[in-house]
KERO-347713 format. One record per residue (C-alpha): x, y, z; residue in one letter. Coordinates in steps of 0.02 Angstrom, whole numbers, padded with zeros to 5 digits, always signed. Each point is the difference from the previous one (the first is absolute). Last residue first. Example, Ala and Ser with C-alpha at 12.3 -4.5 7.8 and 13.67 -1.06 7.14 Angstrom:
% residues 2
+00684-00053+00357s -00069-00172+00033a 
***
This chain:
% residues 276
+05194+04344+06869a -00107-00140-00068w -00052-00082+00164g -00185+00043-00008r +00018+00116+00150e +00151+00083-00080e -00090+00034-00163l -00151+00070+00092y +00111+00109+00110a +00085+00064-00157m -00167+00050-00073a -00049+00084+00163e +00162+00099+00003r -00020+00060-00179a -00181+00049+00031t +00043+00094+00160e +00132+00100-00093i -00109+00027-00153p -00156+00065+00089t -00077+00133-00114e +00088-00072-00153e -00086-00168+00021y -00057-00017-00182p +00184-00031-00049y +00010-00171+00082l +00139-00087-00096e +00095-00131+00101v +00159-00038-00095t +00059-00179-00020v +00186+00005-00030f +00125-00132-00050g +00049-00162+00087d -00119-00120-00087y +00042-00177+00052g -00135-00080-00106r -00093-00063+00152n +00009+00175+00074e -00080+00079-00153l -00138-00130-00002e -00028+00026+00186g -00016+00187-00027l -00147-00030-00117f -00081-00135+00107a +00018+00107+00156d -00076+00151-00085i -00159-00091-00044d -00100+00153-00053m -00155+00038+00102e +00029+00175+00066g +00044+00075+00169d +00150-00114+00027g +00123+00116-00084l -00074+00174-00016q -00103+00024-00157t +00044+00061-00175h -00170+00015-00084e -00022-00076-00172h -00163-00086+00045t +00024-00187+00017r -00170-00023+00084d +00091-00071+00152a +00102+00158+00024p +00184+00005-00053i +00159-00011+00105d +00163+00081-00051e +00161-00067-00070l +00114+00054-00142h +00133-00117-00067y +00168+00027-00086h +00108-00079-00135s -00126-00107-00093t +00024-00081-00171h +00062-00173+00044d -00127-00017+00139w -00150+00055-00102l -00093-00166-00011t +00075-00065+00163e -00059+00150+00101v -00165-00003-00095l -00071-00139+00108e +00024+00100+00160a -00073+00156-00080p -00161-00091-00048d -00086+00093-00143e -00171+00080+00000g +00044+00175-00060v +00012+00070+00177c +00115-00142+00056y +00124+00048-00136f +00001+00178+00063h +00018-00054+00180g +00156-00103-00035a +00090+00140-00092d +00138-00085-00100f +00114+00133-00075n +00043-00095-00156c +00144+00010-00125r +00057+00102-00148v +00191+00011+00000r +00010-00172-00082e -00060+00080-00160s -00109-00081-00134g -00144+00123+00009v -00134-00107-00081r +00012-00165+00093d +00016+00097+00162l -00168+00082-00033l -00083-00169-00021a +00074-00051+00168l -00079+00153+00082f -00168-00038-00079e +00010-00179+00061d +00040+00058+00177a -00150+00115+00003t -00039+00186+00000e +00103+00080-00139i -00095+00142-00083l -00069+00074+00161l -00163-00040+00089d +00085-00108+00133p +00191+00016+00009e +00149-00091-00075p +00165+00079+00057e +00131+00010-00136v +00172-00007+00078l +00124+00095-00109l +00176-00060+00042d +00150+00113+00026v +00166-00040-00084g +00030+00180-00056l +00020-00037-00186d -00134-00134+00002e -00124+00113+00088a +00042+00142-00121k -00025-00115-00150p -00165-00061+00076i -00085+00169+00008i -00051+00037-00180d -00038-00184-00026e -00112+00009+00152l -00104+00136-00081s -00018-00101-00161d -00053-00153+00101v -00129+00106+00090f -00064+00068-00166t -00020-00171-00077d -00089-00062+00156m -00118+00150+00000a -00039-00018-00185w -00043-00183+00025e -00108+00043+00151r -00098+00118-00111s -00007+00189+00016k -00134+00133+00025s -00032-00042+00182d +00186+00011+00039p +00071-00160+00078i +00052+00044+00177p +00190-00008+00017g +00142-00097-00077g +00043-00109+00148p +00067+00145+00107e +00180-00015+00057i +00106-00078+00137s +00184+00048+00008i +00149-00117+00000y +00177-00039+00058p +00020+00158+00105l +00176+00070+00007d -00064+00172+00059l +00067+00086-00156d -00070-00143-00104a -00171+00023+00077a +00005+00187-00035t +00048-00030-00181e -00138-00130-00020l -00124+00123+00075a +00052+00131-00130a -00036-00123-00141l -00166-00040+00084t -00047+00185+00008y +00044+00022-00184d -00114-00146-00046i -00142+00065+00107r +00017+00175-00077q +00010-00079-00172q -00178-00062+00021r -00060+00181+00015y +00095+00046-00158e -00070-00151-00092e -00182+00034+00045d -00085-00169-00009p +00072-00041+00173e +00069-00176+00010i +00155+00016+00109y -00100+00094+00129s -00018+00184+00047p -00094-00038+00104h -00015-00152+00113h +00039+00057+00177f -00043+00181-00034g +00039+00159-00097e +00180+00057-00023i +00081-00018+00171a -00132-00132+00040t +00097-00128-00098l -00016-00167+00090m +00088-00146-00084f +00183+00045+00021a +00015-00085+00170n +00185-00036+00026g +00010-00161+00097n +00062-00080+00162s +00123+00137+00044v +00108-00053+00146a -00005+00051+00183i +00144+00033+00120d -00083+00154+00075h +00150+00113-00029r +00037-00082-00167d -00175+00031-00066l +00005+00179+00065v +00167+00031-00085e -00061-00076-00163e -00153+00113+00003v +00108+00152+00034r +00114-00048-00146e -00148-00016-00116r -00062+00172+00050e +00171+00077-00026g +00019-00078-00172d -00163+00083-00047t -00169-00078-00038c -00115+00108-00107d -00035-00122-00142p +00021-00146+00122p -00133+00045+00130y +00066-00063+00167l -00131+00031+00135h -00147+00119-00019p -00010-00032-00145e +00045-00157-00094d +00132-00135+00005l -00078-00077+00156l +00143-00093+00082l -00040-00175+00063e +00083-00022+00168v +00093-00153+00060g +00037-00117+00144d -00151+00057+00098y -00003+00014+00190g -00123+00141+00033a +00147+00115+00039d +00064-00025-00178a -00169+00049-00071i -00010+00154+00112a +00176+00056-00047e -00032-00023-00186i -00162+00100+00014a +00087+00141+00092d +00133+00013-00136e -00135-00003-00135l -00093+00147+00077q -00173-00050+00056y -00178+00022-00065e +00036-00122-00142r +00049-00132+00127f -00105-00144-00067a +00097+00013-00163n +00155-00027+00107t -00017-00187-00030s +00044-00126+00133f +00132-00134-00018g +00014-00181+00054f +00140-00123-00028q -00010-00184-00045m 
***
């Protein structure tokens, strides 16, 4: 398997500098944050994309994923979401995702990861939220199919889609092979599931994996590899046993004050355990 590191830990850095630091730390790939301050699709120019491609080529590093989950350019990580009661506000997330698909296609990326619906509004039912998320995806899927870029829904604690079963129930409703899973091992661990066991469950639907450690109390807190209690070896072992040769991206966005050191320490952990 190959390892990437997400630039969402490098939000205090220019994207070109983040790519260089991640390559220098020994990673095979870099996850591009499709948000400010890096590569925000609605404002992305051909020149910016070309500069990113040049830096990637110069450092001989691939793109592990296009992260179209975070959306701080408008408000925050989770808002606007695909299930906002305000239709115009919800449309901003949809329009952003359509732009992200265009950017991914321009960069020849096979997929982008997206928010799993969003936080269920206090005034709305889960049924309404699921219906609304499906409606939002149906507005986006034709573009994904036209461009050949997959939409990787990333289950997350406290959002509409948290568990493997909820993700599979979503797949039953959307009916498009372009909707797949961004498997975040820590997120599943947070909601009481075993990431290693879920590898088989979601194998046929997963294109990319996120990895971070999680504290023993399963708080949703992205923690440096080895500093939490998740069984990382069991999870990576399942991928290895299945011959997985795609990307596992380390996602440690809370470490934005020390991203270079954090990336290097995570790689050192993977090397010491014999994974990289």
